[in-house]
C-alpha positions as MATLAB code, in Angstrom:
seq = 'MLNAPCPKSKTQSLLYLIPIIGFFPSLWTLYRGQGSREQLAISRLSITLALTWLLGYLLLATGAATSDLLTLRLFILNSFLTSGYFLVSVWLILRLMQGKSGRLPGFNTLAERVLGKYLS';
ca = [
     -26.431   -9.416    4.373;
     -24.042  -11.592    6.359;
     -20.975   -9.768    5.008;
     -22.258   -6.296    5.862;
     -19.935   -4.552    8.342;
     -21.477   -3.683   11.671;
     -21.960    0.049   12.391;
     -19.447   -0.083   15.255;
     -16.769   -1.491   12.954;
     -17.457    1.187   10.336;
     -17.363    3.943   12.960;
     -14.041    2.668   14.280;
     -12.626    2.535   10.763;
     -13.678    6.143   10.227;
     -12.052    7.101   13.536;
      -8.754    5.556   12.417;
      -8.622    7.830    9.362;
      -9.020   11.133   11.206;
      -5.759   13.002   10.538;
      -3.251   12.920   13.418;
      -5.844   11.876   16.037;
      -6.629    8.557   14.337;
      -3.000    7.485   14.672;
      -3.422    6.575   18.343;
      -6.487    4.287   18.121;
      -4.942    2.720   15.004;
      -1.748    1.965   16.880;
      -3.705    0.534   19.796;
      -5.741   -1.718   17.490;
      -2.623   -3.052   15.792;
      -0.824   -3.513   19.096;
      -3.693   -5.599   20.460;
      -4.119   -7.412   17.164;
      -7.885   -7.427   17.538;
     -10.284   -6.293   14.875;
     -11.484   -7.349   11.478;
      -9.124   -7.650    8.526;
     -10.504   -4.380    7.167;
      -9.891   -2.570   10.471;
      -6.331   -3.861   10.662;
      -5.650   -2.805    7.055;
      -7.089    0.671    7.662;
      -5.101    0.949   10.898;
      -1.882    0.113    9.042;
      -2.757    2.629    6.329;
      -3.533    5.338    8.893;
      -0.247    4.814   10.708;
       1.719    4.760    7.454;
       0.099    7.995    6.259;
       0.687    9.719    9.602;
       4.318    8.647    9.896;
       5.026    9.573    6.271;
       3.499   13.000    6.838;
       5.411   13.485   10.100;
       8.731   12.484    8.550;
       8.201   14.780    5.558;
       7.025   17.606    7.808;
      10.070   17.352   10.055;
      12.512   17.103    7.154;
      11.013   20.093    5.352;
      10.833   22.159    8.547;
      14.452   21.330    9.367;
      15.509   22.242    5.844;
      13.620   25.523    6.041;
      15.222   26.352    9.392;
      18.758   25.692    8.164;
      18.540   27.169    4.671;
      18.702   30.832    3.818;
      17.786   30.601    0.149;
      15.101   27.911    0.172;
      13.202   28.816    3.339;
      10.022   30.067    1.692;
       9.922   27.255   -0.872;
      10.355   24.597    1.782;
       7.617   26.119    3.930;
       5.302   26.148    0.909;
       6.149   22.491    0.191;
       5.487   21.745    3.840;
       2.036   23.303    3.618;
       1.281   21.305    0.440;
       2.348   18.102    2.186;
       0.139   18.836    5.191;
      -2.827   19.798    3.011;
      -2.350   16.641    0.971;
      -2.331   14.480    4.090;
      -5.564   16.023    5.329;
      -7.251   15.827    1.910;
      -6.292   12.168    1.415;
      -7.624   11.357    4.876;
     -10.930   13.131    4.195;
     -11.168   11.424    0.784;
     -10.653    8.003    2.388;
     -13.274    8.797    5.043;
     -15.768    9.757    2.339;
     -15.013    6.563    0.407;
     -15.624    4.459    3.510;
     -18.882    6.279    4.189;
     -20.002    5.426    0.646;
     -19.208    1.765    1.269;
     -16.192    1.701   -1.046;
     -12.722    0.377   -0.343;
     -10.384    2.427    1.819;
      -7.211    1.412   -0.008;
      -4.353    3.431   -1.464;
      -2.347    1.105   -3.739;
       1.180    2.318   -2.921;
       0.609    3.007    0.748;
      -1.298   -0.196    1.480;
       1.558   -2.252    0.050;
       4.100   -0.287    2.089;
       1.979   -0.595    5.220;
       1.624   -4.354    4.780;
       5.347   -4.770    4.242;
       6.582   -2.570    7.070;
       3.887   -2.630    9.751;
       2.619   -6.120    8.946;
       5.884   -7.545   10.230;
       5.936   -5.720   13.534;
       2.395   -5.007   14.616;
       0.180   -7.830   13.374;
];
């Protein structure tokens, strides 16, 4: 029972994974460098997911605005990207609520490599 996460820590981890909104507390936690290893890993993952979504969203929206032929297709891709971001976030929240790991193999590695250097 010593390794059981405290309810406050679990609640904060769930807050970090809320799409778009969770980016800001995640960034603050990493900036301060305080929190458990799990909280820092989830914060990095949350920031990586949000920035990846934002970059894809902006690129697809820019492409749709400048293209005459691909406008509808790019908007549809943009909606799939946004839906995917929200669904992955909800899936990770549900996994954390069940007591399972909140890891995404590709994104966790990317987050450790990129954000681990600068914000931890």
